[in-house]
C-alpha positions as CSV (number, residue, x, y, z in Angstrom):
1,M,97.2,41.9,114.0
2,T,96.2,45.4,114.5
3,D,95.0,47.9,112.2
4,K,98.1,50.1,112.1
5,T,99.2,52.1,109.1
6,A,102.8,52.3,108.0
7,T,103.1,55.6,109.8
8,D,102.2,53.8,113.2
9,R,104.7,51.1,112.6
10,T,108.1,51.0,113.6
11,I,110.7,48.9,112.0
12,L,114.2,47.9,113.6
13,V,116.8,47.4,110.8
14,V,119.8,45.3,112.1
15,E,122.8,45.6,109.5
16,D,126.3,45.9,110.1
17,F,127.1,47.2,106.8
18,E,126.3,51.1,107.0
19,D,125.4,51.6,103.3
20,T,123.0,48.8,103.2
21,R,121.3,50.0,106.5
22,F,121.2,53.6,105.2
23,A,119.6,52.5,101.9
24,M,117.0,50.4,103.8
25,R,116.2,53.0,106.1
26,L,115.5,55.7,103.3
27,D,113.1,53.1,101.5
28,L,111.3,52.3,104.6
29,E,111.0,56.0,105.9
30,H,109.8,56.8,102.2
31,R,107.0,54.2,102.8
32,G,106.1,55.9,106.1
33,Y,107.5,53.7,108.6
34,R,109.6,54.8,111.7
35,V,112.9,53.2,111.4
36,I,115.4,52.6,114.2
37,E,118.8,51.0,113.5
38,A,121.4,48.5,115.0
39,A,124.7,47.7,113.6
40,D,125.2,44.5,115.8
41,G,123.1,41.8,117.4
42,K,123.8,43.2,121.1
43,T,122.4,46.3,120.3
44,A,119.6,44.8,118.4
45,V,118.3,42.8,121.3
46,E,118.7,46.1,123.5
47,L,116.7,48.2,121.1
48,A,114.0,45.6,120.6
49,L,113.3,45.1,124.2
50,Q,113.2,48.9,124.7
51,E,111.3,50.0,121.5
52,H,109.0,47.0,121.0
53,P,109.2,47.6,117.3
54,D,106.3,46.0,115.0
55,I,108.8,44.4,112.5
56,I,112.7,43.5,112.7
57,L,114.6,43.0,109.6
58,M,117.7,41.1,110.9
59,D,120.8,40.3,109.3
60,L,122.5,37.1,110.3
61,S,126.2,37.7,110.2
62,L,126.7,40.5,112.8
63,P,129.4,41.5,115.2
64,Y,129.2,40.7,118.9
65,L,126.0,38.4,118.7
66,D,125.0,37.0,115.5
67,G,121.2,37.2,114.0
68,F,120.3,33.7,115.3
69,E,121.3,34.3,118.8
70,A,119.9,38.0,118.8
71,T,116.6,36.5,117.5
72,R,116.5,33.8,120.2
73,Q,117.1,36.3,122.8
74,I,114.4,38.6,121.6
75,R,111.8,35.7,121.4
76,E,112.6,35.0,125.0
77,D,110.7,38.1,125.9
78,E,107.0,37.6,126.2
79,Q,106.1,40.9,124.6
80,M,108.2,40.1,121.6
81,Q,106.6,36.9,120.8
82,G,104.3,38.3,118.1
83,V,106.7,40.7,116.4
84,T,107.5,39.9,112.7
85,I,111.3,39.0,112.6
86,V,112.6,38.5,108.9
87,A,116.2,37.2,108.2
88,V,117.9,39.3,105.7
89,T,121.0,38.0,104.5
90,A,123.3,37.0,101.7
91,H,123.4,33.5,102.8
92,Q,121.6,31.0,100.7
93,E,122.7,27.8,102.2
94,S,120.1,25.5,103.7
95,T,121.8,25.3,107.0
96,F,121.2,29.1,107.5
97,R,117.6,28.8,106.4
98,Q,117.1,25.9,109.0
99,G,119.1,27.8,111.7
100,A,116.9,30.7,111.0
101,K,113.7,28.8,111.3
102,T,114.7,27.2,114.7
103,S,115.8,30.5,115.9
104,G,112.4,32.1,115.6
105,F,112.5,34.0,112.3
106,D,109.2,34.2,110.5
107,A,110.8,34.5,107.0
108,Y,114.0,34.3,105.3
109,V,114.9,36.8,102.5
110,T,118.2,36.8,100.5
111,K,120.2,39.8,99.3
112,P,119.9,41.9,97.2
113,I,116.5,42.9,98.5
114,D,113.7,43.8,96.4
115,M,112.0,46.3,98.9
116,D,108.6,45.9,97.2
117,W,108.6,42.2,97.5
118,L,109.8,42.4,101.1
119,M,106.9,44.7,102.1
120,E,104.3,42.2,100.4
121,L,105.8,39.4,102.3
122,I,105.7,41.5,105.6
123,N,102.2,42.4,105.0
124,G,101.2,38.7,104.2
125,L,102.8,37.6,107.5
126,R,101.0,40.2,109.5
127,S,97.6,39.5,108.1
């Protein structure tokens, strides 16, 4: 864990629904984070490996490459082992939760998202 402040941290938001992605970006930028975005799993992997974000908020149901496989591919990179990856999804089924755990997610959050609670969760995971 580094002593970065929010303004020093980058969050990759991976969400195929543009309105949700936009709302998350606005909230996170308001909190001082640098935000990068991806609308599909393939782009998420590319951006994660290029940008090395501190936190990734990953939807599970994505075009081209779902969130499970995107996370597995990101975790294969040694430099990405310590990044916090949170599944952010509408799926509440236990099979999705188990799949997220085995894919390498650090936490699982269901929509609609309480951003204050999400930030507390992330801060707890990073401490």
